[in-house]
N, CA, C, O and the ligand as a Tripos MOL2 file, in Angstrom:
@<TRIPOS>MOLECULE
protein
  213   211    54     0     0
PROTEIN
NO_CHARGES

@<TRIPOS>ATOM
      1 N          37.6360  144.0990   22.8310 N.3       1 MET1
      2 CA         37.9710  144.1260   21.4010 C.3       1 MET1
      3 C          36.9700  143.2550   20.6430 C.2       1 MET1
      4 O          36.2830  142.4290   21.2440 O.2       1 MET1
      5 N          36.8890  143.4370   19.3310 N.am      2 PRO2
      6 CA         35.8030  142.7930   18.5780 C.3       2 PRO2
      7 C          36.0180  141.3100   18.3210 C.2       2 PRO2
      8 O          35.9010  140.8330   17.1920 O.2       2 PRO2
      9 N          36.3330  140.5960   19.3880 N.am      3 LYS3
     10 CA         36.3630  139.1490   19.2430 C.3       3 LYS3
     11 C          34.9310  138.6670   19.4350 C.2       3 LYS3
     12 O          34.2780  139.0230   20.4170 O.2       3 LYS3
     13 N          34.4520  137.8760   18.5180 N.am      4 VAL4
     14 CA         33.0370  137.5100   18.5010 C.3       4 VAL4
     15 C          32.8720  135.9930   18.4640 C.2       4 VAL4
     16 O          33.8460  135.2530   18.3240 O.2       4 VAL4
     17 N          31.6420  135.5490   18.5890 N.am      5 ASN5
     18 CA         31.3600  134.1210   18.5010 C.3       5 ASN5
     19 C          31.8130  133.5960   17.1540 C.2       5 ASN5
     20 O          31.6780  134.2850   16.1430 O.2       5 ASN5
     21 N          32.3490  132.3790   17.1250 N.am      6 PRO6
     22 CA         32.8400  131.8280   15.8630 C.3       6 PRO6
     23 C          31.7610  131.7220   14.7900 C.2       6 PRO6
     24 O          30.6120  131.3710   15.0570 O.2       6 PRO6
     25 N          32.1710  132.0350   13.5880 N.am      7 THR7
     26 CA         31.3090  131.9420   12.4110 C.3       7 THR7
     27 C          32.1320  131.3160   11.2980 C.2       7 THR7
     28 O          33.3450  131.5110   11.2280 O.2       7 THR7
     29 N          31.4820  130.5760   10.4450 N.am      8 HIS8
     30 CA         32.2120  130.0770    9.2820 C.3       8 HIS8
     31 C          31.2920  130.0380    8.0720 C.2       8 HIS8
     32 O          30.0660  130.0770    8.1850 O.2       8 HIS8
     33 N          31.9230  129.9610    6.9230 N.am      9 ALA9
     34 CA         31.1670  129.8090    5.6900 C.3       9 ALA9
     35 C          31.1110  128.3300    5.3480 C.2       9 ALA9
     36 O          32.0970  127.6080    5.4950 O.2       9 ALA9
     37 N          29.9600  127.8930    4.8950 N.am     10 ALA10
     38 CA         29.7670  126.4700    4.5900 C.3      10 ALA10
     39 C          30.7740  125.9750    3.5530 C.2      10 ALA10
     40 O          31.1390  124.7990    3.5530 O.2      10 ALA10
     41 N          31.2170  126.8580    2.6800 N.am     11 ASP11
     42 CA         32.1080  126.4430    1.5970 C.3      11 ASP11
     43 C          33.5690  126.7980    1.8600 C.2      11 ASP11
     44 O          34.3840  126.8120    0.9380 O.2      11 ASP11
     45 N          33.9060  127.0910    3.1490 N.am     12 SER12
     46 CA         35.2670  127.4770    3.4790 C.3      12 SER12
     47 C          35.8960  126.4710    4.4260 C.2      12 SER12
     48 O          35.1810  125.7240    5.0940 O.2      12 SER12
     49 N          37.2200  126.4390    4.4950 N.am     13 SER13
     50 CA         37.8980  125.4940    5.3810 C.3      13 SER13
     51 C          38.3430  126.1570    6.6750 C.2      13 SER13
     52 O          39.0240  125.5330    7.4880 O.2      13 SER13
     53 N          37.9640  127.4230    6.8760 N.am     14 VAL14
     54 CA         38.3780  128.1320    8.0940 C.3      14 VAL14
     55 C          37.1620  128.7490    8.7870 C.2      14 VAL14
     56 O          36.1020  128.9180    8.1850 O.2      14 VAL14
     57 N          37.3420  129.0790   10.0640 N.am     15 TYR15
     58 CA         36.3080  129.8330   10.7700 C.3      15 TYR15
     59 C          36.8880  131.1720   11.2040 C.2      15 TYR15
     60 O          38.1030  131.3660   11.2220 O.2      15 TYR15
     61 N          35.9930  132.0860   11.5530 N.am     16 HIS16
     62 CA         36.3860  133.4480   11.9140 C.3      16 HIS16
     63 C          35.8370  133.7830   13.2940 C.2      16 HIS16
     64 O          34.7460  133.3460   13.6580 O.2      16 HIS16
     65 N          36.6030  134.5650   14.0650 N.am     17 ASN17
     66 CA         36.0900  134.9880   15.3660 C.3      17 ASN17
     67 C          36.4720  136.4290   15.6780 C.2      17 ASN17
     68 O          36.5010  136.8270   16.8430 O.2      17 ASN17
     69 N          36.7640  137.2100   14.6440 N.am     18 ASN18
     70 CA         37.0820  138.6220   14.8600 C.3      18 ASN18
     71 C          36.2390  139.4590   13.8990 C.2      18 ASN18
     72 O          36.2680  139.2540   12.6860 O.2      18 ASN18
     73 N          35.4900  140.4050   14.4660 N.am     19 SER19
     74 CA         34.5410  141.1640   13.6520 C.3      19 SER19
     75 C          35.2310  142.1260   12.6880 C.2      19 SER19
     76 O          34.5790  142.6800   11.8040 O.2      19 SER19
     77 N          36.5540  142.3350   12.8450 N.am     20 SER20
     78 CA         37.2780  143.1950   11.9080 C.3      20 SER20
     79 C          37.7580  142.4400   10.6770 C.2      20 SER20
     80 O          38.2670  143.0490    9.7360 O.2      20 SER20
     81 N          37.6030  141.1440   10.6730 N.am     21 CYS21
     82 CA         38.1010  140.3370    9.5570 C.3      21 CYS21
     83 C          37.2600  140.5880    8.3060 C.2      21 CYS21
     84 O          36.0430  140.4020    8.3140 O.2      21 CYS21
     85 N          37.9250  141.0090    7.2370 N.am     22 THR22
     86 CA         37.1860  141.3060    6.0100 C.3      22 THR22
     87 C          36.6200  140.0360    5.3840 C.2      22 THR22
     88 O          35.5420  140.0510    4.7880 O.2      22 THR22
     89 N          37.3610  138.9350    5.5280 N.am     23 GLU23
     90 CA         36.8530  137.6740    4.9760 C.3      23 GLU23
     91 C          35.5580  137.2770    5.6710 C.2      23 GLU23
     92 O          34.6140  136.8110    5.0320 O.2      23 GLU23
     93 N          35.5260  137.4640    6.9720 N.am     24 ARG24
     94 CA         34.3120  137.1460    7.7340 C.3      24 ARG24
     95 C          33.1590  138.0060    7.2440 C.2      24 ARG24
     96 O          32.0410  137.5280    7.0540 O.2      24 ARG24
     97 N          33.4560  139.2900    7.0430 N.am     25 ASN25
     98 CA         32.3930  140.2020    6.6320 C.3      25 ASN25
     99 C          31.9370  139.9530    5.1990 C.2      25 ASN25
    100 O          30.8730  140.4160    4.7870 O.2      25 ASN25
    101 N          32.7500  139.2160    4.4450 N.am     26 ASN26
    102 CA         32.3910  138.9250    3.0560 C.3      26 ASN26
    103 C          31.6220  137.6180    2.8940 C.2      26 ASN26
    104 O          31.2180  137.2720    1.7840 O.2      26 ASN26
    105 N          31.4170  136.8930    3.9860 N.am     27 ILE27
    106 CA         30.6620  135.6410    3.8830 C.3      27 ILE27
    107 C          29.2320  135.9700    3.4620 C.2      27 ILE27
    108 O          28.5690  136.8180    4.0590 O.2      27 ILE27
    109 N          28.7860  135.2940    2.4460 N.am     28 GLU28
    110 CA         27.4030  135.5070    2.0130 C.3      28 GLU28
    111 C          26.4490  134.9350    3.0520 C.2      28 GLU28
    112 O          26.7090  133.8870    3.6430 O.2      28 GLU28
    113 N          25.3490  135.6330    3.2660 N.am     29 THR29
    114 CA         24.3900  135.2360    4.3000 C.3      29 THR29
    115 C          23.9530  133.7880    4.1410 C.2      29 THR29
    116 O          23.7890  133.0660    5.1250 O.2      29 THR29
    117 N          23.7680  133.3720    2.8960 N.am     30 ARG30
    118 CA         23.2840  132.0050    2.6930 C.3      30 ARG30
    119 C          24.3290  130.9570    3.0310 C.2      30 ARG30
    120 O          23.9950  129.7880    3.2240 O.2      30 ARG30
    121 N          25.6030  131.3650    3.1050 N.am     31 ASN31
    122 CA         26.6710  130.4220    3.4530 C.3      31 ASN31
    123 C          27.0900  130.5210    4.9180 C.2      31 ASN31
    124 O          27.8790  129.7060    5.3950 O.2      31 ASN31
    125 N          26.5610  131.5210    5.6330 N.am     32 LYS32
    126 CA         27.0150  131.7780    6.9970 C.3      32 LYS32
    127 C          26.4610  130.7370    7.9670 C.2      32 LYS32
    128 O          25.2690  130.4310    7.9600 O.2      32 LYS32
    129 N          27.3570  130.1990    8.8060 N.am     33 ARG33
    130 CA         26.9670  129.1990    9.8070 C.3      33 ARG33
    131 C          27.5760  129.5970   11.1460 C.2      33 ARG33
    132 O          28.6490  130.1990   11.1910 O.2      33 ARG33
    133 N          26.8860  129.2590   12.2400 N.am     34 ASP34
    134 CA         27.4240  129.5120   13.5720 C.3      34 ASP34
    135 C          28.4350  128.4400   13.9510 C.2      34 ASP34
    136 O          28.3630  127.3030   13.4840 O.2      34 ASP34
    137 N          29.3680  128.8180   14.7970 N.am     35 GLY35
    138 CA         30.3230  127.8580   15.3410 C.3      35 GLY35
    139 C          31.5670  127.7120   14.4860 C.2      35 GLY35
    140 O          31.7010  128.3450   13.4380 O.2      35 GLY35
    141 N          32.4710  126.8690   14.9490 N.am     36 THR36
    142 CA         33.7370  126.6930   14.2390 C.3      36 THR36
    143 C          33.6050  125.7030   13.0950 C.2      36 THR36
    144 O          34.4240  125.7050   12.1760 O.2      36 THR36
    145 N          32.5950  124.8660   13.1380 N.am     37 GLY37
    146 CA         32.4290  123.8600   12.0990 C.3      37 GLY37
    147 C          33.5580  122.8400   12.0860 C.2      37 GLY37
    148 O          33.7270  122.1020   11.1160 O.2      37 GLY37
    149 N          34.3380  122.8010   13.1790 N.am     38 GLY38
    150 CA         35.4780  121.8870   13.2370 C.3      38 GLY38
    151 C          36.6100  122.3080   12.3180 C.2      38 GLY38
    152 O          37.5020  121.5160   12.0140 O.2      38 GLY38
    153 N          36.5690  123.5910   11.8670 N.am     39 LYS39
    154 CA         37.5650  124.1020   10.9340 C.3      39 LYS39
    155 C          38.6830  124.7870   11.7050 C.2      39 LYS39
    156 O          38.6050  124.9230   12.9260 O.2      39 LYS39
    157 N          39.7190  125.2180   10.9990 N.am     40 THR40
    158 CA         40.8260  125.9140   11.6510 C.3      40 THR40
    159 C          40.5800  127.4170   11.6160 C.2      40 THR40
    160 O          39.8560  127.9250   10.7590 O.2      40 THR40
    161 N          41.1960  128.1160   12.5650 N.am     41 LEU41
    162 CA         40.9980  129.5660   12.6450 C.3      41 LEU41
    163 C          41.6400  130.2600   11.4480 C.2      41 LEU41
    164 O          42.7630  129.9440   11.0540 O.2      41 LEU41
    165 N          40.9080  131.2060   10.8840 N.am     42 CYS42
    166 CA         41.3910  132.0330    9.7810 C.3      42 CYS42
    167 C          42.6760  132.7650   10.1900 C.2      42 CYS42
    168 O          42.7590  133.2980   11.2970 O.2      42 CYS42
    169 N          43.6670  132.7930    9.3100 N.am     43 SER43
    170 CA         44.9540  133.4110    9.6610 C.3      43 SER43
    171 C          44.8090  134.9150    9.8650 C.2      43 SER43
    172 O          45.5340  135.5050   10.6670 O.2      43 SER43
    173 N          43.8860  135.5330    9.1520 N.am     44 HIS44
    174 CA         43.6520  136.9640    9.3200 C.3      44 HIS44
    175 C          43.0730  137.2460   10.7040 C.2      44 HIS44
    176 O          43.5130  138.1670   11.3930 O.2      44 HIS44
    177 N          42.0840  136.4450   11.1070 N.am     45 CYS45
    178 CA         41.5160  136.5780   12.4490 C.3      45 CYS45
    179 C          42.5960  136.3620   13.5040 C.2      45 CYS45
    180 O          42.6760  137.1070   14.4810 O.2      45 CYS45
    181 N          43.4240  135.3420   13.3050 N.am     46 ALA46
    182 CA         44.4740  135.0340   14.2760 C.3      46 ALA46
    183 C          45.3890  136.2430   14.4550 C.2      46 ALA46
    184 O          45.7820  136.5700   15.5750 O.2      46 ALA46
    185 N          45.7220  136.9010   13.3540 N.am     47 ARG47
    186 CA         46.6040  138.0630   13.4430 C.3      47 ARG47
    187 C          45.9100  139.2130   14.1450 C.2      47 ARG47
    188 O          46.5130  139.8750   14.9890 O.2      47 ARG47
    189 N          44.6410  139.4640   13.8090 N.am     48 LEU48
    190 CA         43.8850  140.5330   14.4570 C.3      48 LEU48
    191 C          43.7740  140.2790   15.9600 C.2      48 LEU48
    192 O          43.9220  141.1990   16.7640 O.2      48 LEU48
    193 N          43.5110  139.0250   16.3310 N.am     49 ASN49
    194 CA         43.3920  138.6840   17.7490 C.3      49 ASN49
    195 C          44.7270  138.9190   18.4580 C.2      49 ASN49
    196 O          44.7700  139.4440   19.5710 O.2      49 ASN49
    197 N          45.8100  138.5220   17.7950 N.am     50 ARG50
    198 CA         47.1360  138.6630   18.3820 C.3      50 ARG50
    199 C          47.4950  140.1290   18.5520 C.2      50 ARG50
    200 O          48.1780  140.4980   19.5070 O.2      50 ARG50
    201 N          47.0360  140.9640   17.6270 N.am     51 GLU51
    202 CA         47.3310  142.3990   17.6930 C.3      51 GLU51
    203 C          46.3190  143.1430   18.5520 C.2      51 GLU51
    204 O          46.4200  144.3580   18.7220 O.2      51 GLU51
    205 N          45.3440  142.4180   19.0930 N.am     52 GLY52
    206 CA         44.3540  143.0390   19.9640 C.3      52 GLY52
    207 C          43.3650  143.9290   19.2290 C.2      52 GLY52
    208 O          42.8230  144.8770   19.7970 O.2      52 GLY52
    209 N          43.1350  143.6080   17.9500 N.am     53 LYS53
    210 CA         42.1930  144.4060   17.1610 C.3      53 LYS53
    211 C          40.8630  143.7020   17.0400 C.2      53 LYS53
    212 O          39.9430  144.2230   16.4100 O.2      53 LYS53
    213 ZN         38.8370  135.6900    9.5960 Zn       54 ZN54
@<TRIPOS>BOND
     1     1     2 1
     2     2     3 1
     3     3     4 2
     4     3     5 am
     5     5     6 1
     6     6     7 1
     7     7     8 2
     8     7     9 am
     9     9    10 1
    10    10    11 1
    11    11    12 2
    12    11    13 am
    13    13    14 1
    14    14    15 1
    15    15    16 2
    16    15    17 am
    17    17    18 1
    18    18    19 1
    19    19    20 2
    20    19    21 am
    21    21    22 1
    22    22    23 1
    23    23    24 2
    24    23    25 am
    25    25    26 1
    26    26    27 1
    27    27    28 2
    28    27    29 am
    29    29    30 1
    30    30    31 1
    31    31    32 2
    32    31    33 am
    33    33    34 1
    34    34    35 1
    35    35    36 2
    36    35    37 am
    37    37    38 1
    38    38    39 1
    39    39    40 2
    40    39    41 am
    41    41    42 1
    42    42    43 1
    43    43    44 2
    44    43    45 am
    45    45    46 1
    46    46    47 1
    47    47    48 2
    48    47    49 am
    49    49    50 1
    50    50    51 1
    51    51    52 2
    52    51    53 am
    53    53    54 1
    54    54    55 1
    55    55    56 2
    56    55    57 am
    57    57    58 1
    58    58    59 1
    59    59    60 2
    60    59    61 am
    61    61    62 1
    62    62    63 1
    63    63    64 2
    64    63    65 am
    65    65    66 1
    66    66    67 1
    67    67    68 2
    68    67    69 am
    69    69    70 1
    70    70    71 1
    71    71    72 2
    72    71    73 am
    73    73    74 1
    74    74    75 1
    75    75    76 2
    76    75    77 am
    77    77    78 1
    78    78    79 1
    79    79    80 2
    80    79    81 am
    81    81    82 1
    82    82    83 1
    83    83    84 2
    84    83    85 am
    85    85    86 1
    86    86    87 1
    87    87    88 2
    88    87    89 am
    89    89    90 1
    90    90    91 1
    91    91    92 2
    92    91    93 am
    93    93    94 1
    94    94    95 1
    95    95    96 2
    96    95    97 am
    97    97    98 1
    98    98    99 1
    99    99   100 2
   100    99   101 am
   101   101   102 1
   102   102   103 1
   103   103   104 2
   104   103   105 am
   105   105   106 1
   106   106   107 1
   107   107   108 2
   108   107   109 am
   109   109   110 1
   110   110   111 1
   111   111   112 2
   112   111   113 am
   113   113   114 1
   114   114   115 1
   115   115   116 2
   116   115   117 am
   117   117   118 1
   118   118   119 1
   119   119   120 2
   120   119   121 am
   121   121   122 1
   122   122   123 1
   123   123   124 2
   124   123   125 am
   125   125   126 1
   126   126   127 1
   127   127   128 2
   128   127   129 am
   129   129   130 1
   130   130   131 1
   131   131   132 2
   132   131   133 am
   133   133   134 1
   134   134   135 1
   135   135   136 2
   136   135   137 am
   137   137   138 1
   138   138   139 1
   139   139   140 2
   140   139   141 am
   141   141   142 1
   142   142   143 1
   143   143   144 2
   144   143   145 am
   145   145   146 1
   146   146   147 1
   147   147   148 2
   148   147   149 am
   149   149   150 1
   150   150   151 1
   151   151   152 2
   152   151   153 am
   153   153   154 1
   154   154   155 1
   155   155   156 2
   156   155   157 am
   157   157   158 1
   158   158   159 1
   159   159   160 2
   160   159   161 am
   161   161   162 1
   162   162   163 1
   163   163   164 2
   164   163   165 am
   165   165   166 1
   166   166   167 1
   167   167   168 2
   168   167   169 am
   169   169   170 1
   170   170   171 1
   171   171   172 2
   172   171   173 am
   173   173   174 1
   174   174   175 1
   175   175   176 2
   176   175   177 am
   177   177   178 1
   178   178   179 1
   179   179   180 2
   180   179   181 am
   181   181   182 1
   182   182   183 1
   183   183   184 2
   184   183   185 am
   185   185   186 1
   186   186   187 1
   187   187   188 2
   188   187   189 am
   189   189   190 1
   190   190   191 1
   191   191   192 2
   192   191   193 am
   193   193   194 1
   194   194   195 1
   195   195   196 2
   196   195   197 am
   197   197   198 1
   198   198   199 1
   199   199   200 2
   200   199   201 am
   201   201   202 1
   202   202   203 1
   203   203   204 2
   204   203   205 am
   205   205   206 1
   206   206   207 1
   207   207   208 2
   208   207   209 am
   209   209   210 1
   210   210   211 1
   211   211   212 2
@<TRIPOS>SUBSTRUCTURE
     1 MET1         2 RESIDUE 1 A MET
     2 PRO2         6 RESIDUE 1 A PRO
     3 LYS3        10 RESIDUE 1 A LYS
     4 VAL4        14 RESIDUE 1 A VAL
     5 ASN5        18 RESIDUE 1 A ASN
     6 PRO6        22 RESIDUE 1 A PRO
     7 THR7        26 RESIDUE 1 A THR
     8 HIS8        30 RESIDUE 1 A HIS
     9 ALA9        34 RESIDUE 1 A ALA
    10 ALA10       38 RESIDUE 1 A ALA
    11 ASP11       42 RESIDUE 1 A ASP
    12 SER12       46 RESIDUE 1 A SER
    13 SER13       50 RESIDUE 1 A SER
    14 VAL14       54 RESIDUE 1 A VAL
    15 TYR15       58 RESIDUE 1 A TYR
    16 HIS16       62 RESIDUE 1 A HIS
    17 ASN17       66 RESIDUE 1 A ASN
    18 ASN18       70 RESIDUE 1 A ASN
    19 SER19       74 RESIDUE 1 A SER
    20 SER20       78 RESIDUE 1 A SER
    21 CYS21       82 RESIDUE 1 A CYS
    22 THR22       86 RESIDUE 1 A THR
    23 GLU23       90 RESIDUE 1 A GLU
    24 ARG24       94 RESIDUE 1 A ARG
    25 ASN25       98 RESIDUE 1 A ASN
    26 ASN26      102 RESIDUE 1 A ASN
    27 ILE27      106 RESIDUE 1 A ILE
    28 GLU28      110 RESIDUE 1 A GLU
    29 THR29      114 RESIDUE 1 A THR
    30 ARG30      118 RESIDUE 1 A ARG
    31 ASN31      122 RESIDUE 1 A ASN
    32 LYS32      126 RESIDUE 1 A LYS
    33 ARG33      130 RESIDUE 1 A ARG
    34 ASP34      134 RESIDUE 1 A ASP
    35 GLY35      138 RESIDUE 1 A GLY
    36 THR36      142 RESIDUE 1 A THR
    37 GLY37      146 RESIDUE 1 A GLY
    38 GLY38      150 RESIDUE 1 A GLY
    39 LYS39      154 RESIDUE 1 A LYS
    40 THR40      158 RESIDUE 1 A THR
    41 LEU41      162 RESIDUE 1 A LEU
    42 CYS42      166 RESIDUE 1 A CYS
    43 SER43      170 RESIDUE 1 A SER
    44 HIS44      174 RESIDUE 1 A HIS
    45 CYS45      178 RESIDUE 1 A CYS
    46 ALA46      182 RESIDUE 1 A ALA
    47 ARG47      186 RESIDUE 1 A ARG
    48 LEU48      190 RESIDUE 1 A LEU
    49 ASN49      194 RESIDUE 1 A ASN
    50 ARG50      198 RESIDUE 1 A ARG
    51 GLU51      202 RESIDUE 1 A GLU
    52 GLY52      206 RESIDUE 1 A GLY
    53 LYS53      210 RESIDUE 1 A LYS
    54 ZN54       213 GROUP 0 **** ****
């Protein structure tokens, strides 16, 4: 399933690890950073992961 390496936006308090997450896909390239950034997992990603999407 599309679980991917963690990504976060520099100006956000959450990180994303599911490629189906629309918030993840909306991160502007200039704000995109690798890793969790020590942030909490996005609730949308958490739900997608839990549903196996
Ligand atoms: Zn997300």
